[in-house]
C-alpha positions in Angstrom: 0.1 0.1 -0.1 1.4 3.6 -0.9 1.1 6.7 1.4 -2.3 7.9 2.2 -1.9 11.9 1.4 -5.5 13.2 0.5 -8.9 12.5 2.1 -10.3 11.3 -1.3 -7.3 8.3 -1.0 -7.9 7.3 2.2 -11.6 7.1 1.1 -10.3 5.2 -1.9 -8.0 3.3 0.2 -11.0 2.6 2.8 -13.0 1.1 -0.3 -10.5 -1.0 -1.3 -10.7 -3.0 2.0 -14.6 -3.5 1.8 -14.4 -4.8 -1.8 -11.9 -7.7 -0.4 -13.8 -8.1 2.5 -17.3 -8.9 0.6 -15.2 -10.4 -2.2 -13.8 -12.6 0.4 -17.0 -13.3 2.4 -19.0 -14.3 -1.1 -16.2 -17.4 -1.1 -17.0 -17.9 3.2 -20.8 -17.6 3.3 -21.4 -21.1 1.2 -18.9 -22.3 3.7 -20.9 -21.3 6.1 -23.9 -22.4 5.0 -22.7 -25.6 4.9 -21.1 -26.1 8.5 -24.5 -24.7 10.1 -26.5 -27.8 11.3 -29.2 -25.7 11.6 -31.8 -24.9 8.5 -32.7 -21.3 10.1 -28.6 -20.2 10.2 -27.7 -22.1 6.7 -30.5 -20.4 5.1 -29.7 -16.7 6.7 -26.4 -17.3 5.3 -26.8 -18.7 2.0 -29.3 -15.5 2.2 -26.7 -13.2 2.8 -24.7 -14.4 -0.2 -27.1 -12.7 -2.5 -26.4 -9.7 -0.7 -23.4 -9.7 -0.7 -23.0 -10.6 -4.4 -24.7 -7.1 -4.4 -22.7 -4.9 -2.0 -19.8 -6.1 -4.7 -21.7 -4.7 -7.2 -22.7 -1.5 -5.7 -18.7 -1.0 -4.4 -18.1 -1.2 -7.8 -20.4 1.1 -8.9 -19.0 3.6 -6.4 -15.1 2.9 -7.7 -16.3 3.1 -11.0 -18.5 7.3 -10.0 -14.9 8.2 -8.3 -13.0 7.3 -11.3 -11.3 4.3 -10.2 -10.6 0.7 -10.9 -12.2 -1.6 -8.4 -9.1 -2.9 -7.0 -9.2 -5.4 -3.7 -7.0 -4.4 -0.7 -5.8 -7.1 1.4 -8.6 -6.2 4.8 -6.8 -7.6 8.1 -9.7 -7.4 9.6 -11.6 -9.9 7.9 -8.9 -12.0 8.0 -9.0 -12.4 11.5 -12.3 -12.5 12.0 -11.7 -15.8 8.9 -8.7 -16.9 11.0 -10.3 -17.2 13.9 -13.1 -19.0 12.5 -10.9 -21.4 10.5 -8.7 -22.4 14.1 -11.9 -23.1 15.9 -13.5 -25.7 13.3 -10.0 -27.6 12.9 -9.9 -27.9 16.7 -13.9 -29.3 16.5 -14.2 -33.8 16.5 -17.7 -34.0 14.7 -18.0 -30.8 12.7 -21.7 -29.8 13.2 -23.2 -29.2 16.8 -25.4 -26.4 18.3 -22.1 -25.3 20.3 -20.4 -24.7 16.2 -23.9 -22.7 15.1 -23.7 -21.3 18.6 -20.0 -19.8 17.3 -21.0 -19.7 13.8 -23.7 -16.8 14.5 -20.8 -15.2 16.7 -18.6 -15.6 13.8 -21.1 -14.0 11.6 -22.4 -11.3 14.1 -18.6 -9.7 14.1 -18.5 -9.8 10.5 -21.4 -7.9 10.2 -19.8 -5.2 13.2 -16.8 -4.8 11.0 -19.3 -4.1 8.5 -21.2 -1.8 9.7 -18.8 0.3 11.0 -16.9 0.3 8.0 -19.7 1.3 5.6 -20.2 4.0 8.0 -17.0 5.8 7.8 -17.2 5.0 4.3 -20.7 7.1 4.2 -19.4 9.9 6.0 -16.8 10.1 4.1 -18.6 10.1 0.8 -20.6 12.5 1.7 -18.2 14.7 3.0 -16.6 14.4 -0.5 -20.0 15.4 -2.2 -20.4 11.7 -3.5 -23.6 11.6 -3.7 -24.7 9.0 -5.9 -21.1 6.8 -3.7 -23.8 7.5 -0.6 -26.6 6.3 -1.9 -24.7 2.6 -3.1 -22.9 2.5 0.4 -26.3 3.4 2.4 -27.8 0.2 0.8 -25.1 -1.6 1.8 -25.2 -0.4 5.1 -28.6 -1.1 5.8 -28.6 -4.4 4.5 -25.7 -5.0 7.1 -27.9 -4.1 10.4 -30.4 -6.0 9.1 -28.0 -9.3 8.6 -27.3 -8.3 12.3 -30.7 -8.7 13.6 -31.4 -11.9 12.2 -28.3 -13.3 13.2 -28.4 -12.2 16.4 -31.9 -13.8 16.8 -30.9 -17.0 16.1 -27.9 -16.9 17.8 -30.2 -16.3 21.1 -32.8 -19.2 20.0 -29.4 -21.2 19.6 -27.6 -20.2 22.2 -31.0 -21.1 24.5 -31.8 -24.3 22.9 -27.8 -25.4 23.4 -28.4 -24.3 27.1 -31.3 -26.1 27.7 -29.8 -29.2 26.5 -26.8 -28.9 28.8 -29.0 -28.6 31.2 -31.3 -31.5 30.7 -28.2 -33.7 30.1 -26.6 -32.5 33.4 -30.0 -33.4 35.1 -30.0 -37.1 34.0 -26.6 -37.7 34.6 -25.6 -38.9 38.5 -29.3 -39.1 39.3 -29.8 -34.9 39.2 -26.7 -34.8 41.7 -25.1 -31.5 42.1 -22.1 -30.4 40.2 -18.8 -31.6 42.0 -17.9 -28.1 42.8 -20.9 -27.3 44.9 -20.5 -31.2 46.2 -16.5 -29.7 47.5 -17.7 -26.5 48.7 -20.5 -29.1 50.7 -17.3 -31.1 52.5 -15.5 -27.8 53.0 -18.2 -26.9 54.9 -19.2 -29.6 56.7 -15.6 -30.2 58.1 -15.1 -26.9 59.5 
């Protein structure tokens, strides 16, 4: 990356970051849809893939409107979230479970928060530079990212609640509904006093 010397160059640099992020997500989202065992979550990833493809097209239009060639600049933020996902999935034995689904919703939420922050900054910069048509395109992407975040948060709450309920039921079944080892230890310490 060359040195950034002007507000427009900074706008272009951040646009290149988001272009990289969105193009990366067009490859990652099908993988996430396949990894998810929850049907609603898998469908949400598939649906967001179609939106992400439109986000890429909108970013290409923004590049055209400002007289720049669409170019992706590696985005460390998205790469970090992707790396965290890949490492977690490598550690999982069976690959499909409530815990994997809960993790996937967390990874999706982190990605959406990153994109929302990036698009908010891009909208502000485009508005300041007087790029009205670019503002409209970037705001379309921003709106869809906010809606995707709401959807994934709703799915996340349900999945996590179901996983916690299943764990509680399993804990009660194993050991005659006995107390956890930490509560047993506290009881024995109390009795020895």
